[in-house]
mmCIF file of the C-alpha atoms, coordinates in Angstrom:
data_MODEL
# 
_entry.id   MODEL 
# 
loop_
_atom_site.group_PDB 
_atom_site.id 
_atom_site.type_symbol 
_atom_site.label_atom_id 
_atom_site.label_alt_id 
_atom_site.label_comp_id 
_atom_site.label_asym_id 
_atom_site.label_entity_id 
_atom_site.label_seq_id 
_atom_site.pdbx_PDB_ins_code 
_atom_site.Cartn_x 
_atom_site.Cartn_y 
_atom_site.Cartn_z 
_atom_site.occupancy 
_atom_site.B_iso_or_equiv 
_atom_site.pdbx_formal_charge 
_atom_site.auth_seq_id 
_atom_site.auth_comp_id 
_atom_site.auth_asym_id 
_atom_site.auth_atom_id 
_atom_site.pdbx_PDB_model_num 
ATOM 1   C CA . MET A 1 1   ? -0.301  0.097  -0.014  1.00 0.00 ? 1   MET A CA 1 
ATOM 2   C CA . ILE A 1 2   ? 1.041   3.499  -0.784  1.00 0.00 ? 2   ILE A CA 1 
ATOM 3   C CA . GLU A 1 3   ? 2.307   6.004  1.899   1.00 0.00 ? 3   GLU A CA 1 
ATOM 4   C CA . PHE A 1 4   ? 1.607   9.707  1.186   1.00 0.00 ? 4   PHE A CA 1 
ATOM 5   C CA . HIS A 1 5   ? 3.980   12.490 2.058   1.00 0.00 ? 5   HIS A CA 1 
ATOM 6   C CA . LEU A 1 6   ? 3.732   15.913 1.585   1.00 0.00 ? 6   LEU A CA 1 
ATOM 7   C CA . ASP A 1 7   ? 5.999   18.604 0.761   1.00 0.00 ? 7   ASP A CA 1 
ATOM 8   C CA . ARG A 1 8   ? 4.251   21.465 2.441   1.00 0.00 ? 8   ARG A CA 1 
ATOM 9   C CA . ARG A 1 9   ? 6.855   24.281 0.742   1.00 0.00 ? 9   ARG A CA 1 
ATOM 10  C CA . SER A 1 10  ? 6.498   22.817 -2.776  1.00 0.00 ? 10  SER A CA 1 
ATOM 11  C CA . GLY A 1 11  ? 3.853   25.229 -3.795  1.00 0.00 ? 11  GLY A CA 1 
ATOM 12  C CA . VAL A 1 12  ? 1.796   22.243 -5.338  1.00 0.00 ? 12  VAL A CA 1 
ATOM 13  C CA . ALA A 1 13  ? -1.493  22.015 -4.284  1.00 0.00 ? 13  ALA A CA 1 
ATOM 14  C CA . THR A 1 14  ? -1.902  18.710 -1.360  1.00 0.00 ? 14  THR A CA 1 
ATOM 15  C CA . TYR A 1 15  ? -4.687  16.973 -3.678  1.00 0.00 ? 15  TYR A CA 1 
ATOM 16  C CA . LEU A 1 16  ? -2.130  17.500 -6.539  1.00 0.00 ? 16  LEU A CA 1 
ATOM 17  C CA . GLN A 1 17  ? 0.411   16.119 -4.625  1.00 0.00 ? 17  GLN A CA 1 
ATOM 18  C CA . LEU A 1 18  ? -1.438  12.910 -3.893  1.00 0.00 ? 18  LEU A CA 1 
ATOM 19  C CA . VAL A 1 19  ? -2.201  12.455 -7.300  1.00 0.00 ? 19  VAL A CA 1 
ATOM 20  C CA . HIS A 1 20  ? 0.859   12.583 -8.484  1.00 0.00 ? 20  HIS A CA 1 
ATOM 21  C CA . GLN A 1 21  ? 2.331   10.008 -5.822  1.00 0.00 ? 21  GLN A CA 1 
ATOM 22  C CA . VAL A 1 22  ? -0.564  7.733  -7.258  1.00 0.00 ? 22  VAL A CA 1 
ATOM 23  C CA . LYS A 1 23  ? 0.821   8.231  -10.679 1.00 0.00 ? 23  LYS A CA 1 
ATOM 24  C CA . GLN A 1 24  ? 4.321   7.600  -9.991  1.00 0.00 ? 24  GLN A CA 1 
ATOM 25  C CA . ALA A 1 25  ? 3.886   4.410  -7.829  1.00 0.00 ? 25  ALA A CA 1 
ATOM 26  C CA . LEU A 1 26  ? 1.791   3.148  -10.927 1.00 0.00 ? 26  LEU A CA 1 
ATOM 27  C CA . ARG A 1 27  ? 4.347   3.861  -13.290 1.00 0.00 ? 27  ARG A CA 1 
ATOM 28  C CA . LEU A 1 28  ? 7.007   2.080  -11.143 1.00 0.00 ? 28  LEU A CA 1 
ATOM 29  C CA . GLY A 1 29  ? 4.533   -0.888 -10.577 1.00 0.00 ? 29  GLY A CA 1 
ATOM 30  C CA . THR A 1 30  ? 4.689   -0.291 -7.011  1.00 0.00 ? 30  THR A CA 1 
ATOM 31  C CA . LEU A 1 31  ? 0.987   0.275  -7.096  1.00 0.00 ? 31  LEU A CA 1 
ATOM 32  C CA . ARG A 1 32  ? -1.033  -2.314 -9.620  1.00 0.00 ? 32  ARG A CA 1 
ATOM 33  C CA . PRO A 1 33  ? -4.367  -3.021 -10.568 1.00 0.00 ? 33  PRO A CA 1 
ATOM 34  C CA . GLY A 1 34  ? -6.281  -4.305 -7.903  1.00 0.00 ? 34  GLY A CA 1 
ATOM 35  C CA . ASP A 1 35  ? -4.355  -2.552 -4.813  1.00 0.00 ? 35  ASP A CA 1 
ATOM 36  C CA . ARG A 1 36  ? -6.286  -0.449 -2.634  1.00 0.00 ? 36  ARG A CA 1 
ATOM 37  C CA . LEU A 1 37  ? -5.396  2.829  -1.700  1.00 0.00 ? 37  LEU A CA 1 
ATOM 38  C CA . PRO A 1 38  ? -5.285  4.058  1.854   1.00 0.00 ? 38  PRO A CA 1 
ATOM 39  C CA . THR A 1 39  ? -8.916  5.030  3.143   1.00 0.00 ? 39  THR A CA 1 
ATOM 40  C CA . ALA A 1 40  ? -9.388  8.909  3.190   1.00 0.00 ? 40  ALA A CA 1 
ATOM 41  C CA . ARG A 1 41  ? -9.329  8.644  7.030   1.00 0.00 ? 41  ARG A CA 1 
ATOM 42  C CA . GLU A 1 42  ? -5.785  6.639  7.344   1.00 0.00 ? 42  GLU A CA 1 
ATOM 43  C CA . VAL A 1 43  ? -4.516  9.431  4.857   1.00 0.00 ? 43  VAL A CA 1 
ATOM 44  C CA . VAL A 1 44  ? -6.235  12.415 7.055   1.00 0.00 ? 44  VAL A CA 1 
ATOM 45  C CA . ASP A 1 45  ? -4.858  10.780 10.130  1.00 0.00 ? 45  ASP A CA 1 
ATOM 46  C CA . ALA A 1 46  ? -1.371  10.169 8.798   1.00 0.00 ? 46  ALA A CA 1 
ATOM 47  C CA . LEU A 1 47  ? -0.957  13.950 7.225   1.00 0.00 ? 47  LEU A CA 1 
ATOM 48  C CA . ALA A 1 48  ? -3.152  15.986 9.284   1.00 0.00 ? 48  ALA A CA 1 
ATOM 49  C CA . ILE A 1 49  ? -4.882  17.127 6.019   1.00 0.00 ? 49  ILE A CA 1 
ATOM 50  C CA . ASN A 1 50  ? -8.735  17.938 5.340   1.00 0.00 ? 50  ASN A CA 1 
ATOM 51  C CA . PRO A 1 51  ? -10.463 14.770 4.364   1.00 0.00 ? 51  PRO A CA 1 
ATOM 52  C CA . ASN A 1 52  ? -12.109 16.925 1.323   1.00 0.00 ? 52  ASN A CA 1 
ATOM 53  C CA . THR A 1 53  ? -8.627  17.260 0.015   1.00 0.00 ? 53  THR A CA 1 
ATOM 54  C CA . VAL A 1 54  ? -8.046  13.202 -0.128  1.00 0.00 ? 54  VAL A CA 1 
ATOM 55  C CA . LEU A 1 55  ? -11.510 13.044 -1.588  1.00 0.00 ? 55  LEU A CA 1 
ATOM 56  C CA . LYS A 1 56  ? -10.794 15.647 -4.220  1.00 0.00 ? 56  LYS A CA 1 
ATOM 57  C CA . ALA A 1 57  ? -7.484  13.614 -5.025  1.00 0.00 ? 57  ALA A CA 1 
ATOM 58  C CA . TYR A 1 58  ? -9.176  10.318 -5.249  1.00 0.00 ? 58  TYR A CA 1 
ATOM 59  C CA . ARG A 1 59  ? -12.198 11.922 -7.578  1.00 0.00 ? 59  ARG A CA 1 
ATOM 60  C CA . GLU A 1 60  ? -9.598  13.176 -10.086 1.00 0.00 ? 60  GLU A CA 1 
ATOM 61  C CA . LEU A 1 61  ? -7.683  9.839  -10.125 1.00 0.00 ? 61  LEU A CA 1 
ATOM 62  C CA . GLU A 1 62  ? -11.191 8.077  -10.574 1.00 0.00 ? 62  GLU A CA 1 
ATOM 63  C CA . ARG A 1 63  ? -12.065 10.719 -13.368 1.00 0.00 ? 63  ARG A CA 1 
ATOM 64  C CA . GLU A 1 64  ? -8.734  9.772  -15.111 1.00 0.00 ? 64  GLU A CA 1 
ATOM 65  C CA . GLY A 1 65  ? -9.786  5.862  -15.047 1.00 0.00 ? 65  GLY A CA 1 
ATOM 66  C CA . LEU A 1 66  ? -6.960  4.871  -12.730 1.00 0.00 ? 66  LEU A CA 1 
ATOM 67  C CA . VAL A 1 67  ? -9.323  4.036  -9.666  1.00 0.00 ? 67  VAL A CA 1 
ATOM 68  C CA . GLU A 1 68  ? -12.652 3.198  -8.797  1.00 0.00 ? 68  GLU A CA 1 
ATOM 69  C CA . GLY A 1 69  ? -14.313 3.682  -5.714  1.00 0.00 ? 69  GLY A CA 1 
ATOM 70  C CA . ARG A 1 70  ? -16.268 0.829  -4.183  1.00 0.00 ? 70  ARG A CA 1 
ATOM 71  C CA . PRO A 1 71  ? -18.961 2.030  -1.572  1.00 0.00 ? 71  PRO A CA 1 
ATOM 72  C CA . GLY A 1 72  ? -17.906 0.266  1.812   1.00 0.00 ? 72  GLY A CA 1 
ATOM 73  C CA . LEU A 1 73  ? -14.871 -1.414 0.347   1.00 0.00 ? 73  LEU A CA 1 
ATOM 74  C CA . GLY A 1 74  ? -12.344 1.613  -0.600  1.00 0.00 ? 74  GLY A CA 1 
ATOM 75  C CA . THR A 1 75  ? -10.552 2.593  -3.390  1.00 0.00 ? 75  THR A CA 1 
ATOM 76  C CA . PHE A 1 76  ? -9.084  0.102  -5.903  1.00 0.00 ? 76  PHE A CA 1 
ATOM 77  C CA . VAL A 1 77  ? -6.460  0.689  -8.664  1.00 0.00 ? 77  VAL A CA 1 
ATOM 78  C CA . GLN A 1 78  ? -8.011  0.193  -12.108 1.00 0.00 ? 78  GLN A CA 1 
ATOM 79  C CA . ARG A 1 79  ? -5.156  -0.049 -14.185 1.00 0.00 ? 79  ARG A CA 1 
ATOM 80  C CA . SER A 1 80  ? -1.166  0.940  -14.443 1.00 0.00 ? 80  SER A CA 1 
ATOM 81  C CA . LEU A 1 81  ? 0.575   3.556  -16.050 1.00 0.00 ? 81  LEU A CA 1 
ATOM 82  C CA . GLY A 1 82  ? 3.732   1.608  -16.470 1.00 0.00 ? 82  GLY A CA 1 
ATOM 83  C CA . GLY A 1 83  ? 4.863   1.015  -20.042 1.00 0.00 ? 83  GLY A CA 1 
ATOM 84  C CA . VAL A 1 84  ? 8.356   -0.407 -19.445 1.00 0.00 ? 84  VAL A CA 1 
ATOM 85  C CA . ARG A 1 85  ? 9.287   -3.369 -17.686 1.00 0.00 ? 85  ARG A CA 1 
ATOM 86  C CA . LEU A 1 86  ? 10.486  -3.007 -14.255 1.00 0.00 ? 86  LEU A CA 1 
ATOM 87  C CA . ALA A 1 87  ? 13.952  -4.759 -15.057 1.00 0.00 ? 87  ALA A CA 1 
ATOM 88  C CA . ASP A 1 88  ? 14.224  -2.333 -18.080 1.00 0.00 ? 88  ASP A CA 1 
ATOM 89  C CA . GLN A 1 89  ? 13.359  0.643  -15.542 1.00 0.00 ? 89  GLN A CA 1 
ATOM 90  C CA . ALA A 1 90  ? 15.917  -0.531 -13.121 1.00 0.00 ? 90  ALA A CA 1 
ATOM 91  C CA . ALA A 1 91  ? 18.851  -0.420 -16.057 1.00 0.00 ? 91  ALA A CA 1 
ATOM 92  C CA . LEU A 1 92  ? 17.413  3.182  -16.814 1.00 0.00 ? 92  LEU A CA 1 
ATOM 93  C CA . ARG A 1 93  ? 17.535  4.300  -12.983 1.00 0.00 ? 93  ARG A CA 1 
ATOM 94  C CA . ARG A 1 94  ? 21.420  3.179  -12.703 1.00 0.00 ? 94  ARG A CA 1 
ATOM 95  C CA . GLY A 1 95  ? 22.180  5.410  -15.618 1.00 0.00 ? 95  GLY A CA 1 
ATOM 96  C CA . LEU A 1 96  ? 20.270  8.026  -14.297 1.00 0.00 ? 96  LEU A CA 1 
ATOM 97  C CA . ASP A 1 97  ? 21.696  7.822  -10.955 1.00 0.00 ? 97  ASP A CA 1 
ATOM 98  C CA . GLU A 1 98  ? 25.112  8.077  -12.315 1.00 0.00 ? 98  GLU A CA 1 
ATOM 99  C CA . TRP A 1 99  ? 24.119  11.217 -14.776 1.00 0.00 ? 99  TRP A CA 1 
ATOM 100 C CA . VAL A 1 100 ? 23.303  12.640 -11.105 1.00 0.00 ? 100 VAL A CA 1 
ATOM 101 C CA . ARG A 1 101 ? 26.535  11.722 -9.671  1.00 0.00 ? 101 ARG A CA 1 
ATOM 102 C CA . GLN A 1 102 ? 28.162  13.215 -12.318 1.00 0.00 ? 102 GLN A CA 1 
ATOM 103 C CA . ALA A 1 103 ? 25.933  16.741 -12.482 1.00 0.00 ? 103 ALA A CA 1 
ATOM 104 C CA . ARG A 1 104 ? 26.755  16.797 -8.915  1.00 0.00 ? 104 ARG A CA 1 
ATOM 105 C CA . ARG A 1 105 ? 30.470  16.617 -9.678  1.00 0.00 ? 105 ARG A CA 1 
ATOM 106 C CA . ALA A 1 106 ? 30.231  19.234 -12.223 1.00 0.00 ? 106 ALA A CA 1 
ATOM 107 C CA . GLY A 1 107 ? 28.583  21.340 -9.311  1.00 0.00 ? 107 GLY A CA 1 
ATOM 108 C CA . LEU A 1 108 ? 25.064  21.171 -10.560 1.00 0.00 ? 108 LEU A CA 1 
ATOM 109 C CA . ASP A 1 109 ? 22.383  21.912 -7.732  1.00 0.00 ? 109 ASP A CA 1 
ATOM 110 C CA . ARG A 1 110 ? 19.055  20.078 -7.890  1.00 0.00 ? 110 ARG A CA 1 
ATOM 111 C CA . ASP A 1 111 ? 17.391  23.017 -9.883  1.00 0.00 ? 111 ASP A CA 1 
ATOM 112 C CA . ASP A 1 112 ? 19.782  22.929 -12.106 1.00 0.00 ? 112 ASP A CA 1 
ATOM 113 C CA . MET A 1 113 ? 19.985  19.332 -13.015 1.00 0.00 ? 113 MET A CA 1 
ATOM 114 C CA . GLU A 1 114 ? 15.610  19.397 -13.081 1.00 0.00 ? 114 GLU A CA 1 
ATOM 115 C CA . THR A 1 115 ? 16.393  22.485 -15.620 1.00 0.00 ? 115 THR A CA 1 
ATOM 116 C CA . LEU A 1 116 ? 18.980  20.554 -17.962 1.00 0.00 ? 116 LEU A CA 1 
ATOM 117 C CA . PHE A 1 117 ? 16.733  17.601 -17.610 1.00 0.00 ? 117 PHE A CA 1 
ATOM 118 C CA . ALA A 1 118 ? 13.619  18.985 -18.720 1.00 0.00 ? 118 ALA A CA 1 
ATOM 119 C CA . LEU A 1 119 ? 15.627  20.931 -21.605 1.00 0.00 ? 119 LEU A CA 1 
ATOM 120 C CA . ALA A 1 120 ? 16.813  17.359 -22.831 1.00 0.00 ? 120 ALA A CA 1 
ATOM 121 C CA . MET A 1 121 ? 13.462  16.018 -22.706 1.00 0.00 ? 121 MET A CA 1 
ATOM 122 C CA . ALA A 1 122 ? 11.645  19.120 -24.343 1.00 0.00 ? 122 ALA A CA 1 
ATOM 123 C CA . ASP A 1 123 ? 14.344  18.875 -27.005 1.00 0.00 ? 123 ASP A CA 1 
ATOM 124 C CA . THR A 1 124 ? 14.182  14.882 -27.621 1.00 0.00 ? 124 THR A CA 1 
ATOM 125 C CA . TYR A 1 125 ? 10.573  15.055 -28.021 1.00 0.00 ? 125 TYR A CA 1 
ATOM 126 C CA . LYS A 1 126 ? 10.632  17.962 -30.256 1.00 0.00 ? 126 LYS A CA 1 
ATOM 127 C CA . ALA A 1 127 ? 13.238  16.307 -32.527 1.00 0.00 ? 127 ALA A CA 1 
ATOM 128 C CA . ASP A 1 128 ? 11.269  12.990 -32.470 1.00 0.00 ? 128 ASP A CA 1 
ATOM 129 C CA . GLY A 1 129 ? 7.604   14.251 -32.600 1.00 0.00 ? 129 GLY A CA 1 
ATOM 130 C CA . GLY A 1 130 ? 7.157   12.602 -29.436 1.00 0.00 ? 130 GLY A CA 1 
ATOM 131 C CA . GLY A 1 131 ? 8.159   9.183  -30.663 1.00 0.00 ? 131 GLY A CA 1 
ATOM 132 C CA . PRO A 1 132 ? 6.398   5.752  -30.289 1.00 0.00 ? 132 PRO A CA 1 
ATOM 133 C CA . ALA A 1 133 ? 7.529   5.735  -26.629 1.00 0.00 ? 133 ALA A CA 1 
ATOM 134 C CA . ALA A 1 134 ? 5.539   8.931  -26.019 1.00 0.00 ? 134 ALA A CA 1 
ATOM 135 C CA . ALA A 1 135 ? 2.153   7.766  -27.120 1.00 0.00 ? 135 ALA A CA 1 
ATOM 136 C CA . GLY A 1 136 ? -0.272  7.436  -24.580 1.00 0.00 ? 136 GLY A CA 1 
ATOM 137 C CA . LYS A 1 137 ? 2.052   8.772  -21.575 1.00 0.00 ? 137 LYS A CA 1 
ATOM 138 C CA . GLU A 1 138 ? 0.798   11.664 -20.034 1.00 0.00 ? 138 GLU A CA 1 
ATOM 139 C CA . THR A 1 139 ? 3.050   13.763 -17.613 1.00 0.00 ? 139 THR A CA 1 
ATOM 140 C CA . ALA A 1 140 ? 2.162   14.185 -13.846 1.00 0.00 ? 140 ALA A CA 1 
# 
């Protein structure tokens, strides 16, 4: 089961942070179809947030067809967002970890790296028109 966390300094609305975390877990395969999300009460107790915030996040995920609320039972994952096998993700992750280490050695901070990575992604997607790997993908 997913454990939510909040970055209250991020400037991102709380409900969107919850939505993004579910989508990330779906992409990574840590949440799979059939898995139950924590109840609104469990999230409220863990994060000390308004229940309506959790319900808003879950409604958004339901609207996107990612989860389904079942009265009296909970909210369950309907589909995954992962398009890459976990083994392939692990190899890509190792390469990305090495890139981050190189960037840090070169003196880049987190904001510098995020900017450079976003620029590289934008240039690559623009150059190949999104390509087949981009088909059906959404950003979170």
